N, C-alpha and C positions, 0 to 999 in steps of 0.2 A: 795853851799849847802843850804838847806832850814832851817826852824826854829829850834831852840834848842829843843832837845827832852828830856825834863826833866819830872819828875813826877812819878806816880805810875801806873804800867802796869801789867795786868794779863798775865802770860805766858800761853796762851790759850791752853786748852786741845782739844782733837780730838774726834768727835763723830764717832763711828763705828757700823756697823750692828752686829747682834748676831753672824754672821759667821766671823767677824773681818775685813770686807771691809769698806772703807770710806763711811760714810752715810751723805749726804748733809742735810737731814731733821734733824737728831740728832745734827748735827753741828749747824744748825740754832737755835734750841731750846736752846742749851748750850750757844751759843754766845749771844742770846737775853738776857738771865739771866745775863751774865757777863756785858753787856753793860748798865744795869740798876743800876749799883753800884756806879757811880760817879768817876770812875777811869779816869786817863788821856788817857788811850788807851789800846791797845792789842798788845801783842808780839806773832806773829802767826808763827807756824811751828817749834817751838823749842823743846827742850828735853821733856818739859811738854806735848807737843803734840805728843809724841812718834815718833818724826821725825827719830830717828835712826832705826825704824822698818817700816817706810813708804818709798815708792819710790817717785821719782820726780814728776810723773804724779799725784799721790794722793796729794802731797803737793801743786802742782799747782792748783788742784781743790779746795782745802781748801782755798787757798789765794783768789780765786774768790768768793766763798760763803761768806767769812767773809767781803770782800770789799763791796759786795752788801748790806749786812746788816748794816755795820758801816757807810755807806756814809752819811746818814741823821742824824747820832747821834752826830757828832762833835768829835768823838773819833779819836785819832791819831793811826796810824797803823805802826808797825815795823815788817817787814817780816824777820824771821830767814831763811837763805838760805844755811846754812853750811852743805854741803853734802860731802861724801867721794870723789866724783869727782868734780874738779873745774869747769868742763864744765856744770854739773848739777847746781852747785851753781850760775854760771853766767846766765844760762837760767832762774832760779827762780828769780834772781835779776832783770832781764830785764822785766819779766812779772809783778813783783811787781811794778815797775816803771810805766808800762802801766795802771795798775789797780788803781793808785793813792795813793799808800802807801807813808808814810812820811819818812821812813827810812828803813835801812837794818841792819841785824846783822848776825853773823856767828860764830859757833864754829871754833876753829883752826882745821886744818886737823889732824886727829887722827887715821886713819885706819892703819897707819904704824908708826914706831918711827921716825917721821920727825925731822930734825934739826931746830934750831931757824931760820936759814937763809931760810929754805924752808917754814916755817910758815910765815915769813915776806913776802916772795915772793907771797904766796897765798893771803895774805891780800892786797898786792899791786895790783895784777891783779883783784881781786874782787872789790876793791874800784874804780878802773878805768873803770869798766864795765858800770856804770851808774853815774849820778850826785847826787844820793841820799846819804845822810849822813850815814856812816857805823859805827855801834857799834860793836867793836871787843869783844872778850870773853876770860876771864881767868877763867877756871873751872877745876882744877886738879882732882876733884872727878870724872869727866867724862872722861877726856883725859888721866889720869894716871900720869901726871907730870905738874908742873908749868912752865910757860914761864918766862924766865929771865927778871929781871927788866929793864936792858938796852935795851933788845929786845922790850919789851912793849913800852918803851919810843920812840924808832924808829918807831914802828908801829903807835903810836898815831900821829907821825909827817907826816904820809903819806897823800897825797891829798885825800880829801873826808872822811877821818876817823875823826869822831866827838867825839868819846868817847869809853867807855868800860863798859861791864857788868862784874862785879867783884864778882865771886861766890867762895870765898876762905875765910878761917878763918885767913889768914895771914894779919891781920889788919895793922901791921907795914909796910908791902909792899904796901898796899893800900894807906897809908898816904904818904909814900915816892913817890909813883907815882903821887899823887895829888900835892905834892910840886913841882915836876919836870915839870908837865904839868897842871897848874891850870886852863887853859881855856878849857880843855876837859870836856865832860859830863860824870859823874860817876854814874852808877847804881849799887846797891848792890843786890846780888842774893840769900842770905839766909834769908828766910821769918822770921824764928824764932829768929833771932838776928838783924833784920833790924835797931833797935834803935842804936846798936853799930856802924853800918856803917854810919848811918845818923849823929851821934855825931861826926864822923870823916870827915864829909863833903860830903856824898853821895847826889847827886841831885835827887835821886828817887830810886825806887825799881822795880824789875821785879820778880814775884813769882808765884809758882804753886797754893798755897792756896788762892791767890787773886781771883781765879776763883769763889770760893764759899763765901769767906769772904772779898771781896773787900772793902766793907764799913768800915770794921774794920781797914784796912791798910790806907785808906784815912784819917780816924780819927787819927790814929797813926801819920801819917805824919803831920797832922795839929797840933797835940799836940807838936810835936818836933819843928815845926816852931814857935809856941807860947812860946817855952821854958818852957812848963809845964811838967817837968820831972816826977812828980808823976803820972800824967795822962798817959804819954807815957809808963811808966813802967807797969801800970795796963793793958793797951791795949796789950803790948808785952807779958805779962803773959797769956792773953787769947789766943793769937796766939800760944804760946808755948804749952798750954794745948791741942790745936787741933793738932798741929804737932806731939806731943808725941804720941797721939792716932794713928796717921797714921803710925808711924814707925813699929809697930808690924804687921800691915796689909799689908804694902807695899804702898808707897806714892801714886802712880797713881792709882793702883787698889782701894786703900782706898778712894781716892777722888771720883772715879766713884761710889763706894758704897754709899758715902755720898750724892752724887747728886740723886741717886735713892731714897733715903729716903725722899727727898723733891719733888719727882715727876718728876724729869728730868732724863731720861734714856739716858746716853751717850754711852751705849753698854759696852762691855768688853774692857780690854786692849788687845793689840795684843800679841799673843804668841811669845816668851816663857814667857812674863811677866804675872804673875798670882797672885791671892790673896794668902796670906800666912796662912790665917785662914778661917774657915768655917762660922763664925758668924760675918763677916765683917759689914754687914748692921746693925745688932743689936748694935754692938759697936759704929758705927758712929751715929746711931740714939740717943744713950744715950749721946754722947758728944754734939750733936747739940741741945739737949733738956736742957742742963745746963743753968741756969739763966744768967751766964756771957757770954755764946756763942750765944744763941738763938736770942737776939736782933740784931745781926749783919748779919743775913740772909737777902738777898734782898727781 
């Protein structure tokens, strides 16, 4: 396996045309903005990138566009390759390896009610497909159910599995997992409560709102490292103000509306995902103009 993949990563969003097709030009504009924020790297092709609504060819094209842009930046790249089909996942994993990605990640299989044994088998086969370190994923809000603690421990013991992206509010489970496998890398996936995960030992975060406010999360992580709890709480409060505004709009549609207000058009989200309100841009413009939010725009 390669270097330890710790730090703060934007769960990169996807640029689409007005008709909803993958748009390399819009992807480049978005990625360029994200790369200027001082984050450790990019997490490419995940849920924040609408991967559940894209096909493998589109995700492969996105991998290539992002790799070309990031090559000179020093940013580390983790390719999310979790597809309904293991064949597609392995295909994307092998391409990411060829493109110079530093690691892989994948949702557990979730298109059917798979057993823990089937999930473990999926990760075993995917981890064996390349020599890149694999970050597995616990995200009950997306898959519909948590993976058992003992199963997660066995998965972390698989060859090439380097760690986990933990997107769950079950912080006791997170702590038990860390105690059982302290040498793994632990990413926390809920932006609005990153401080809680970091206080319990997270090695970094991977988040949607990092796309726009990556500087804020870099500063939050630095405050935590410096044990400046007061500053960390202040920064987490700013994050929560932004996230709270997104919830009424729809997180990804709201993020794209916010980007439009600063002159970066990422296109729409892919149907059936849609804005929940008609005044999304006005709402996001007002939030981004706040004195406590505006300084964190790149």
